[in-house]
C-alpha positions in Angstrom: 68.7 -154.2 116.3 68.0 -153.4 112.9 66.5 -150.1 113.5 69.5 -149.0 115.7 71.7 -150.3 112.7 69.7 -148.1 110.0 69.8 -145.0 112.8 73.8 -145.6 112.7 74.2 -145.6 108.6 72.4 -142.6 108.2 74.9 -140.3 110.0 77.6 -142.2 108.4 76.1 -142.0 104.8 76.0 -138.2 105.5 79.0 -137.9 106.8 80.5 -139.5 103.7 78.9 -137.8 101.1 80.0 -134.2 102.8 83.3 -135.4 103.1 83.1 -136.5 99.1 81.6 -133.1 98.3 84.2 -131.1 100.3 86.8 -132.9 98.9 85.3 -132.5 95.0 84.7 -128.6 95.4 88.3 -127.4 94.5 87.4 -129.4 91.2 84.0 -128.4 90.8 85.3 -124.2 91.3 88.2 -124.5 89.3 85.8 -126.0 86.2 83.1 -123.2 87.2 85.9 -120.5 87.1 87.2 -122.1 83.4 83.5 -122.0 82.4 83.1 -118.3 82.7 86.7 -117.5 81.7 85.0 -118.9 78.4 82.2 -117.1 78.1 84.3 -113.8 78.8 86.6 -115.0 75.6 83.6 -115.9 73.6 81.9 -112.6 74.4 84.8 -110.8 73.3 85.4 -112.7 70.5 81.8 -112.3 69.0 82.5 -108.2 69.8 85.4 -106.9 70.7 83.5 -103.5 70.9 82.2 -104.5 74.1 85.6 -104.9 75.4 86.7 -101.4 74.4 82.8 -100.0 75.9 83.8 -101.5 79.2 87.0 -99.5 79.4 85.5 -96.1 78.3 82.4 -96.8 81.0 85.6 -97.1 83.4 87.7 -94.7 81.9 84.3 -92.3 82.4 83.9 -93.2 86.0 87.6 -92.4 86.7 87.4 -88.9 85.2 84.2 -88.2 87.3 85.1 -89.8 90.6 87.7 -86.7 90.7 85.2 -84.8 92.1 85.3 -86.8 95.4 89.2 -87.4 95.3 90.3 -83.8 94.9 89.8 -81.7 97.8 89.2 -78.3 95.4 86.6 -80.1 93.0 85.2 -81.8 96.6 84.5 -77.8 98.0 83.1 -76.8 95.2 80.4 -79.3 94.5 80.4 -81.5 98.2 77.9 -84.2 98.3 76.6 -83.4 95.1 79.4 -84.6 93.3 77.5 -88.0 93.5 75.2 -87.2 91.2 78.1 -87.0 88.1 79.3 -90.6 89.4 75.1 -91.8 89.0 74.7 -89.8 85.6 77.7 -92.0 84.2 76.3 -95.2 85.4 72.9 -94.8 84.1 73.8 -92.5 80.8 76.6 -94.3 79.4 75.2 -96.5 76.4 76.8 -98.7 73.9 76.5 -96.7 71.0 77.2 -92.8 70.7 73.8 -92.3 70.0 72.1 -94.0 72.5 74.3 -92.1 74.7 74.2 -89.1 73.4 70.2 -89.2 73.5 69.9 -90.6 76.9 72.4 -87.2 78.3 70.5 -85.0 76.2 67.1 -86.2 78.3 68.8 -86.2 81.1 70.2 -82.9 81.2 67.4 -81.5 79.3 64.9 -82.9 82.0 67.2 -81.9 85.3 67.0 -78.1 83.8 63.6 -77.9 82.8 62.0 -79.9 86.0 64.5 -78.3 88.6 63.1 -74.6 86.8 59.6 -75.7 87.8 60.7 -77.4 90.8 62.2 -74.2 92.6 59.4 -71.7 91.0 56.5 -74.5 92.8 58.5 -74.1 96.0 58.6 -70.3 96.2 54.9 -70.4 95.0 54.3 -72.6 97.8 56.3 -70.8 100.2 54.5 -67.7 99.5 50.9 -68.9 100.3 51.9 -69.6 104.3 53.1 -72.8 106.1 49.5 -74.1 106.5 48.9 -74.0 102.5 52.6 -74.8 101.6 52.4 -78.5 102.1 48.9 -78.8 100.4 49.9 -77.1 97.5 53.2 -79.0 97.2 51.6 -82.5 97.3 48.9 -80.9 94.7 51.9 -79.5 92.2 53.5 -83.1 92.5 50.4 -84.9 91.8 49.7 -83.0 88.6 53.2 -82.9 87.2 53.2 -86.9 87.7 49.5 -87.4 86.4 50.1 -85.3 83.2 54.1 -86.4 82.5 53.2 -90.1 83.1 50.0 -89.6 80.5 52.0 -88.4 78.0 54.6 -91.2 77.8 52.0 -93.1 76.5 52.3 -90.9 73.3 54.2 -93.6 70.5 56.8 -90.6 69.7 57.4 -89.2 72.9 57.7 -93.2 74.2 60.1 -93.8 71.5 62.7 -90.8 71.7 61.8 -89.1 75.0 61.0 -91.7 77.7 64.0 -91.9 79.6 63.8 -88.1 80.1 60.0 -87.9 81.0 61.3 -90.1 84.0 64.2 -88.2 85.2 61.7 -85.1 84.6 59.3 -86.8 87.3 61.6 -87.7 89.5 63.8 -84.6 89.6 60.6 -82.6 89.9 59.5 -84.4 93.3 62.9 -84.1 94.4 63.7 -80.6 94.1 59.8 -79.7 95.4 59.8 -81.6 98.3 63.5 -81.3 99.4 62.7 -77.5 99.1 60.1 -78.1 101.8 63.2 -79.1 104.4 66.4 -77.5 102.8 66.4 -73.0 102.8 69.0 -72.8 100.4 67.1 -74.4 97.6 68.5 -72.4 94.7 72.6 -73.3 95.4 70.7 -77.3 96.0 69.4 -77.4 92.7 72.6 -75.3 90.7 75.1 -78.2 92.2 72.9 -81.0 91.2 72.4 -79.5 87.7 75.8 -78.9 87.3 77.3 -82.1 88.2 74.8 -84.1 86.2 75.6 -82.1 83.5 79.4 -82.6 83.7 78.7 -86.3 84.2 76.7 -86.5 81.0 79.3 -84.8 79.3 82.2 -86.8 80.3 79.9 -89.6 78.9 79.0 -87.9 75.1 82.9 -86.8 75.1 84.3 -90.3 75.9 82.1 -92.2 74.0 82.3 -90.0 70.5 86.0 -89.5 71.1 87.2 -93.0 72.3 86.6 -96.1 69.7 83.5 -94.8 69.1 80.7 -97.1 68.0 77.8 -95.5 65.5 74.3 -96.8 66.0 73.3 -95.4 62.4 76.4 -97.2 61.1 75.3 -100.6 62.7 72.1 -100.1 61.0 73.6 -99.5 57.7 75.1 -103.1 57.9 72.1 -104.6 59.4 70.1 -103.7 56.4 72.6 -104.5 53.6 73.4 -108.1 56.2 69.7 -108.6 56.0 69.1 -108.4 52.0 72.6 -110.6 51.6 71.3 -113.4 53.6 68.3 -113.5 51.4 69.8 -113.3 48.7 72.2 -116.5 49.7 69.0 -118.6 50.2 67.5 -117.6 46.8 70.5 -118.5 45.3 70.4 -121.9 46.5 66.8 -122.7 47.1 66.7 -123.7 42.9 68.6 -126.1 43.4 67.5 -127.7 46.7 63.8 -128.0 45.7 63.8 -130.5 42.9 67.2 -132.5 43.8 66.6 -135.9 44.4 66.1 -136.6 48.2 69.3 -138.8 48.3 72.1 -136.1 47.4 73.4 -134.8 50.7 74.0 -131.5 51.3 77.0 -129.7 52.9 77.1 -127.7 56.1 77.4 -124.8 54.3 74.6 -125.0 52.3 72.3 -125.9 55.3 73.5 -122.7 57.2 73.0 -120.5 54.2 69.4 -121.9 54.0 68.5 -121.2 57.4 70.6 -117.7 57.9 67.7 -115.6 56.5 65.3 -116.6 59.7 67.5 -113.9 62.0 65.6 -111.5 59.4 62.0 -112.3 60.8 62.8 -110.9 64.3 65.1 -107.8 63.3 62.4 -105.2 63.4 62.9 -104.1 67.3 66.4 -103.8 66.4 66.2 -101.8 63.5 64.0 -99.5 65.3 66.1 -99.1 68.5 69.1 -98.4 66.0 66.8 -96.0 63.9 66.3 -94.0 67.5 69.4 -93.9 68.2 70.9 -92.9 64.9 68.8 -89.6 64.6 70.8 -88.4 68.0 73.6 -88.8 66.5 76.2 -85.5 64.8 76.8 -86.1 61.1 79.9 -89.0 60.7 82.1 -90.2 58.0 79.7 -91.1 55.0 76.4 -90.1 56.6 75.7 -86.7 57.0 73.4 -84.6 58.7 70.1 -85.4 58.8 70.4 -88.8 57.0 67.3 -90.6 55.6 67.4 -93.1 58.4 63.5 -93.8 58.6 64.0 -94.8 55.0 66.2 -97.7 56.4 62.8 -98.5 58.3 61.0 -98.6 55.2 63.3 -101.3 53.7 63.7 -103.1 56.7 60.0 -103.7 56.5 60.0 -104.8 52.8 62.9 -107.3 53.5 60.7 -108.9 56.2 57.8 -109.4 53.6 60.2 -111.2 51.5 61.5 -113.2 54.3 58.2 -113.8 55.1 57.6 -115.9 51.8 60.7 -117.1 52.2 59.8 -118.9 54.9 56.8 -120.0 53.5 58.9 -121.0 50.2 61.5 -123.1 52.7 58.8 -125.3 54.2 58.7 -127.0 50.5 62.5 -127.6 50.8 62.1 -130.8 52.9 58.5 -131.7 52.3 58.2 -134.6 49.2 57.0 -133.1 46.2 54.7 -136.1 44.5 53.8 -134.0 40.9 54.4 -135.5 37.9 58.6 -135.9 36.6 56.8 -134.1 33.2 55.6 -131.4 35.2 58.5 -130.8 37.8 60.8 -130.7 35.0 59.0 -128.3 32.9 58.9 -125.8 35.7 62.1 -126.5 37.3 64.9 -124.0 35.0 62.2 -121.4 34.9 61.7 -121.5 38.8 65.6 -121.7 39.1 65.9 -118.6 37.2 63.5 -117.0 39.2 65.3 -118.0 42.2 68.7 -116.9 41.0 68.3 -114.0 39.8 66.2 -112.7 42.4 69.0 -114.0 44.9 71.5 -111.9 42.4 69.6 -108.8 42.7 69.5 -108.6 46.6 73.0 -109.2 47.0 73.7 -106.5 44.4 71.4 -104.5 46.6 73.4 -105.4 49.7 76.4 -104.1 48.1 75.3 -101.3 46.6 73.6 -100.1 50.3 76.9 -101.4 52.2 79.3 -99.3 49.9 76.9 -96.7 49.4 76.9 -96.8 45.2 73.9 -96.7 43.1 72.6 -100.1 42.4 73.0 -100.2 38.4 73.2 -103.8 38.3 70.6 -105.0 40.1 67.6 -103.8 38.0 69.0 -106.2 34.9 68.5 -108.8 37.4 65.0 -107.7 38.6 63.8 -107.1 35.0 65.4 -110.8 34.4 63.3 -112.4 36.8 60.3 -110.8 35.7 60.7 -112.0 32.5 61.0 -115.4 34.0 57.9 -114.8 35.9 55.8 -114.6 33.1 57.5 -117.5 31.4 56.3 -119.6 34.3 52.4 -118.5 34.3 52.6 -119.1 30.7 53.5 -122.7 31.5 51.4 -123.0 33.8 48.3 -121.6 31.8 49.1 -123.4 28.5 51.4 -125.9 29.0 50.0 -128.3 31.0 47.0 -130.1 30.5 44.8 -129.8 33.8 42.3 -132.2 32.6 44.9 -135.2 32.8 46.4 -134.8 36.1 45.6 -135.4 39.4 45.1 -131.5 41.1 46.2 -132.5 44.6 49.9 -133.8 43.2 50.1 -130.2 41.6 49.1 -128.1 44.7 52.9 -128.0 45.8 53.9 -127.2 42.4 51.6 -124.4 41.9 52.1 -122.9 45.4 55.9 -122.6 45.2 55.3 -120.8 41.5 52.7 -118.2 43.2 55.2 -117.7 46.1 58.4 -117.1 43.8 56.0 -114.5 42.1 55.1 -112.7 45.0 59.2 -113.0 46.1 59.9 -111.1 42.2 57.4 -108.4 43.2 58.7 -108.2 46.8 62.2 -107.7 45.1 61.5 -105.4 43.3 59.8 -103.3 46.1 63.1 -103.6 47.6 65.1 -102.4 44.8 62.7 -99.0 44.6 63.1 -98.8 48.0 67.2 -98.6 47.6 66.5 -96.3 44.9 65.1 -94.3 46.7 67.6 -94.4 49.7 70.3 -93.6 46.9 68.7 -90.5 46.0 68.2 -88.9 49.6 71.4 -89.8 50.8 73.5 -89.4 47.3 74.9 -92.4 46.7 77.8 -92.2 44.4 78.3 -94.3 41.4 80.4 -97.2 41.1 83.3 -97.0 39.2 83.6 -100.4 37.7 79.7 -99.9 36.2 79.6 -96.7 34.2 79.6 -98.1 31.1 76.8 -97.4 29.4 75.1 -96.7 26.0 77.5 -99.3 24.8 78.9 -98.6 21.2 79.8 -102.1 19.7 82.1 -102.3 16.6 82.7 -105.4 14.5 85.7 -105.6 12.7 86.8 -108.7 10.6 90.3 -109.8 10.6 91.3 -111.5 7.4 93.8 -114.1 7.1 96.2 -116.3 4.5 95.0 -113.8 2.0 91.3 -114.0 1.6 89.4 -114.3 -1.6 86.2 -113.4 -2.7 84.1 -116.3 -2.0 86.8 -118.6 -0.4 86.7 -120.4 2.5 88.8 -118.7 5.5 89.6 -118.9 9.0 89.3 -115.8 11.2 88.3 -114.0 13.8 85.9 -111.5 15.0 86.5 -108.7 17.5 84.0 -107.2 19.5 84.8 -103.8 20.8 82.8 -102.1 23.9 83.3 -98.8 24.8 81.7 -96.0 26.7 80.2 -93.1 25.5 81.1 -91.3 28.4 84.1 -93.1 29.8 86.7 -94.0 27.1 89.5 -95.3 29.0 87.0 -98.7 29.7 87.7 -100.6 26.5 86.5 -104.7 26.3 87.2 -106.6 23.8 85.8 -109.7 22.9 87.5 -112.2 20.5 84.9 -114.9 18.8 86.7 -117.3 16.7 84.8 -118.5 13.2 85.5 -121.0 11.2 84.4 -121.9 7.6 82.9 -118.5 7.1 82.2 -117.4 3.8 83.4 -113.5 2.6 
């Protein structure tokens, strides 16, 4: 009886669960659709250019599809028109540089491989029907071996890897197809024409319809990375020696972890630089813009980020050094960190606006002077015999890392100055006051008499020797000044 009741309960539970699942299916389906819609909205909101890129791909595919839709065009190209559609699908990329690079790779590889394939076909066909397939197989083997090996070259891998793949594919298709097709020249001509037409449509749409320039993205990325490090260093001085009871805001926490994205930016920078080399001159980025210099600056920025990452480890750790020693180096360390942060932010703005980084040099000089003062304090201002060295090690490590960061910031500044020279950055209009001439004038009041005590003010006039329109007046009140 018990066995029978258990068997009856199993089908009942199965049908009940199935009915409940079926009833909840519309609700689950609606929730899934809402989730996908939210994801669509988030992706589009993060970068609206993604929506525009999707529209551009649809436009390009529609244009090349006309080869099939209109009978006159179809009569000219026939089934080979499908190669134009395939070209758009595989060539159209997010940025102009990536699209142009892929398009040129595909066009040149198709042209070269097609010519070699036709030559291999005619050379093999001249040997007779028996030797022809053997010779074609040998040609395919040799070109596949050579092309695949060449792909391992770093320079070829970076810029022409896609072209080498298309070369292998096209050579095989043309040479092998020629063994069964008599009109090989006509077939190669149609395929090459449709591929070039498809690549041309991709390039034209990519450049003239809301273009996305890889070089501009690289330019902004390098400037943004410098700004992230600058924000961290400006906030570090207040964080490292503050009391553990003080609560920090969410914005402060975010600014202290933004630098971590810089550590993983190498691949993105190299990819953008590779694409930028394919792009024509546009806007402020002229022909042969020094894109390699951005990679050099990016490498220096990552070196600085590595030291900042080590410095960040001391924020959440409790430093048990004597308060006297912490107080002794607090202001100097804080000044070093803040001056380095200001220098990086100034360099970031200079790169972003393509201006000469004039004011950043002064912040680097201030940071170097603070580093010298900190070194002197550690050498002469502390009696090392009377303290526990284990407690002072974190403080010494912070001082050492900050000194290394000052050196890194100086090297980044040199890299930006070199970039400014190569790219012909312009002088910022609001920073052209140099060789300042100071004139002190004294304004007397109340019929001043020699030897009497008066009240007055001192005006300091600063004017540029090159630009007289920049005129700054600083008034300093003086009391009880003897004439």
